N, C-alpha and C positions, 0 to 999 in steps of 0.2 A: 405356192412356193415350194418346192423339194430340193432342197438344201440336201446331199450328199456327202458335205465334205465330215472328216474327224474331227471329233472334239474333242481337246483333251484338258481335263479340267483335272489332272493330277500333278500340281508346281512341284512336285520333288523330283519328276521325271526330266521336265524340262531344262536343259542347261541356260543354266543363268551366267552373262559376260560380268567380270569385275567389277564396271562399274553399278550394276544394279546389285548385285550381293553387296558393296559396299553403303547405298542406298539401303537397302533394307538390315541390315547392322545399327544403322545410324537410326532409323526409327525404332527398334530395340532396343538399341543404349539411353534412346531417349525417355522411354517407358521403364526400365531400370531405373533410372537415376534420380525419375518425381516418386517412383518410391522409394527406393533409397534416402534420398533428401529427407522424406516423412520420418524414415526411422530413427537416420541421423540426428531430426531437431527434436522425437522424444529422446532418445539420448543424450541430450543437449540440455533439455528441459528437464533431464534425474539426474544429471550434473551438478545442475546451478542450486537444487530446490532446496539438497542437505549433504553436510558431510559425509551420511550416509548412506546417501544416495550416489556420490562418486565415492566411495567406495564400494559399494555394490555393482558400478557401472567397470570401477579399475580391475574387480576380482573377473566380471562377465569378460573382460576384455582378454583375459590370459586363454580363455577356451577357443579351441583349435578351428570351430565351425564358427561363430562369430566372426574369428579371423582372416574367413572363406568368404564371407558375406561382405562384409567391410573391405576386404583386397575386390570383387565384385563389383560392390557399388565404384571404388574408387576407377576401376576396370574401365567399367562404362563412361562413368563422367571423360576419363581420359579421351577412351575412343572419338565421344560425343564434341567435347571441342573441337579435339582434331578436325572429325569430318566437315564441323562446325565451320573451323575456319576454312577448308577446301570450298565450301557455298560461298564464304564469303569475296574469294577469289572468284571463283565463276558470276558472280553479281559485278563483277568490276572487272567483267569479258576476258578471264586471264582462264585459259583452262578448258573454253566451251567445244572444242572442236572431238572429234568422238578419239583421237590421240591424246587428247590433252585429259578428255574423261576415263583414261585408259592409266594412265602416268597418276594422277590424280588420287583415284583408287588404289595404285600399287603402291602412293604415297603414303597416304592416309593407313592404311593397314601396315606397313614399315616403322613407321613413327607411333603409330598406340602400339602396334608390339614392344618396342621397345621400353618406351614409356610404361606400360603393363609390368615389364619385368621390373626394372625400377623400383614401381609403389609395392609391386610386392615384395622385396628386397626390405624396403620401409615398412610395412607392413608385420614381418615375418623376423 
């Protein structure tokens, strides 16, 4: 077999539809949440270990980089939660059409953006 069709392996040149982008972001946000929760559990352990640990964590949380990490973790959690709710609705048969997938992806991005901004205000 001599197949002369061109093969495009560069994923960045392929125009992805909005539902595909939302799905990829859902997977990436899951990874960020997994790592972020591990870090938050470590911080919780430090705060509960002693008063000195609590004071050290409280002092550390005043830093811009740590606030940015916290906001990133909370943003990933918010996006993952909203996209997960969309998947639950799809499991119930709501939004399974192509237009429903586009509308659902748009709603996920809009609701997530609002939540991420609100979380940013809360953190800063």
